[in-house]
DRENDO-1510 file (C-alpha; in Angstrom, 1 decimal, always signed):
<recs>
REC; n; res; u; v; w
REC; 1; MET; +102.8; +112.7; +84.7 .
REC; 2; GLY; +106.2; +113.4; +86.3 .
REC; 3; GLU; +109.2; +111.2; +86.5 .
REC; 4; VAL; +110.5; +110.6; +90.0 .
REC; 5; GLU; +113.6; +112.7; +90.3 .
REC; 6; ALA; +114.7; +111.5; +93.7 .
REC; 7; PHE; +116.3; +108.4; +92.3 .
REC; 8; GLU; +116.5; +106.0; +89.3 .
REC; 9; VAL; +116.4; +102.2; +89.0 .
REC; 10; ASP; +117.6; +100.5; +85.9 .
REC; 11; GLY; +114.9; +98.7; +83.9 .
REC; 12; ILE; +111.9; +100.3; +85.6 .
REC; 13; LYS; +110.1; +103.6; +85.3 .
REC; 14; CYS; +109.2; +105.4; +88.5 .
REC; 15; TYR; +106.7; +108.3; +88.1 .
REC; 16; PHE; +104.0; +110.3; +89.8 .
REC; 17; PRO; +100.7; +110.3; +87.8 .
REC; 18; SER; +99.4; +113.8; +87.4 .
REC; 19; ALA; +96.4; +114.9; +89.4 .
REC; 20; ASP; +96.4; +111.6; +91.3 .
REC; 21; HIS; +94.9; +110.7; +94.6 .
REC; 22; LEU; +95.9; +110.1; +98.2 .
REC; 23; PRO; +97.5; +108.3; +99.9 .
REC; 24; HIS; +100.8; +109.6; +98.7 .
REC; 25; HIS; +102.4; +107.3; +96.2 .
REC; 26; PHE; +104.3; +106.9; +93.0 .
REC; 27; GLU; +104.0; +104.2; +90.4 .
REC; 28; VAL; +106.6; +101.7; +89.2 .
REC; 29; TYR; +106.3; +100.3; +85.7 .
REC; 30; ARG; +108.2; +97.4; +84.2 .
REC; 31; ARG; +107.3; +97.0; +80.5 .
REC; 32; GLY; +105.2; +93.9; +79.9 .
REC; 33; ALA; +105.3; +92.9; +83.5 .
REC; 34; TYR; +103.5; +95.1; +86.0 .
REC; 35; VAL; +102.5; +98.5; +87.4 .
REC; 36; VAL; +102.7; +98.8; +91.2 .
REC; 37; ARG; +101.9; +101.7; +93.5 .
REC; 38; ILE; +104.5; +102.5; +96.2 .
REC; 39; TYR; +103.0; +104.2; +99.2 .
REC; 40; PHE; +106.1; +106.0; +100.3 .
REC; 41; LEU; +104.8; +107.7; +103.5 .
REC; 42; ARG; +103.5; +104.3; +104.7 .
REC; 43; THR; +106.8; +102.6; +104.1 .
REC; 44; ASN; +109.0; +102.2; +107.2 .
REC; 45; ARG; +111.6; +99.9; +108.8 .
REC; 46; LYS; +109.0; +98.1; +110.9 .
REC; 47; ARG; +106.5; +97.3; +108.2 .
REC; 48; GLY; +108.7; +97.4; +105.1 .
REC; 49; LEU; +107.8; +98.5; +101.6 .
REC; 50; ASN; +104.1; +99.4; +101.4 .
REC; 51; TRP; +102.8; +98.6; +97.9 .
REC; 52; ASP; +100.1; +97.0; +95.8 .
REC; 53; TYR; +99.6; +96.0; +92.1 .
REC; 54; LYS; +97.8; +98.5; +90.0 .
REC; 55; ARG; +98.1; +96.2; +87.0 .
REC; 56; ASN; +99.7; +92.8; +86.6 .
REC; 57; MET; +100.6; +91.9; +83.0 .
REC; 58; GLY; +102.0; +88.5; +83.8 .
REC; 59; GLY; +105.2; +89.6; +85.6 .
REC; 60; GLU; +106.2; +89.6; +89.2 .
REC; 61; PHE; +107.4; +92.5; +91.3 .
REC; 62; ALA; +110.5; +90.6; +92.4 .
REC; 63; PRO; +111.8; +90.7; +96.0 .
REC; 64; ALA; +115.1; +92.1; +94.8 .
REC; 65; GLU; +113.3; +95.0; +93.2 .
REC; 66; GLN; +111.3; +95.5; +96.3 .
REC; 67; ALA; +114.4; +95.6; +98.5 .
REC; 68; VAL; +116.1; +98.2; +96.2 .
REC; 69; LEU; +113.0; +100.4; +96.2 .
REC; 70; PHE; +112.6; +100.1; +100.0 .
REC; 71; GLU; +116.1; +101.4; +100.6 .
REC; 72; LEU; +115.6; +104.3; +98.1 .
REC; 73; VAL; +112.2; +105.3; +99.6 .
REC; 74; MET; +113.7; +105.3; +103.1 .
REC; 75; LYS; +116.6; +107.4; +102.0 .
REC; 76; HIS; +114.6; +109.9; +99.9 .
REC; 77; LYS; +111.2; +110.1; +101.6 .
REC; 78; ARG; +111.4; +113.9; +102.1 .
REC; 79; ARG; +112.3; +114.5; +98.5 .
REC; 80; LEU; +109.5; +112.2; +97.3 .
REC; 81; LEU; +107.0; +114.1; +99.4 .
REC; 82; ALA; +108.3; +117.4; +98.0 .
REC; 83; GLU; +107.9; +116.0; +94.5 .
REC; 84; TRP; +104.4; +114.7; +95.2 .
REC; 85; ARG; +103.4; +118.2; +96.3 .
REC; 86; ARG; +104.9; +119.9; +93.3 .
REC; 87; LYS; +103.9; +117.4; +90.6 .
REC; 88; VAL; +100.7; +115.8; +91.8 .
REC; 89; SER; +98.8; +118.0; +94.1 .
REC; 90; PRO; +100.2; +121.4; +94.8 .
REC; 91; ASP; +97.2; +122.3; +97.0 .
REC; 92; GLN; +97.3; +119.2; +99.2 .
REC; 93; ARG; +99.5; +119.8; +102.2 .
REC; 94; LYS; +98.6; +116.6; +104.1 .
</recs>
């Protein structure tokens, strides 16, 4: 498992699970609340942040958190893809 280096958000952990699967994504963990997947290549200005719950532990992925992550994904999409390739699947060039 590798931490997302492209950015940090206070109070949540952003990471790439090792040897994970397509589509390209990272996970966001808030202790005791949730784990969500952020599909960074599917995120865009037209459709917004593309995500789903991996696990809900009784908390909500708040709209304010979504907005912050949306802007960070849009700003750092190339870096996220480079990290995905390096940390998750060095042989996947899709």
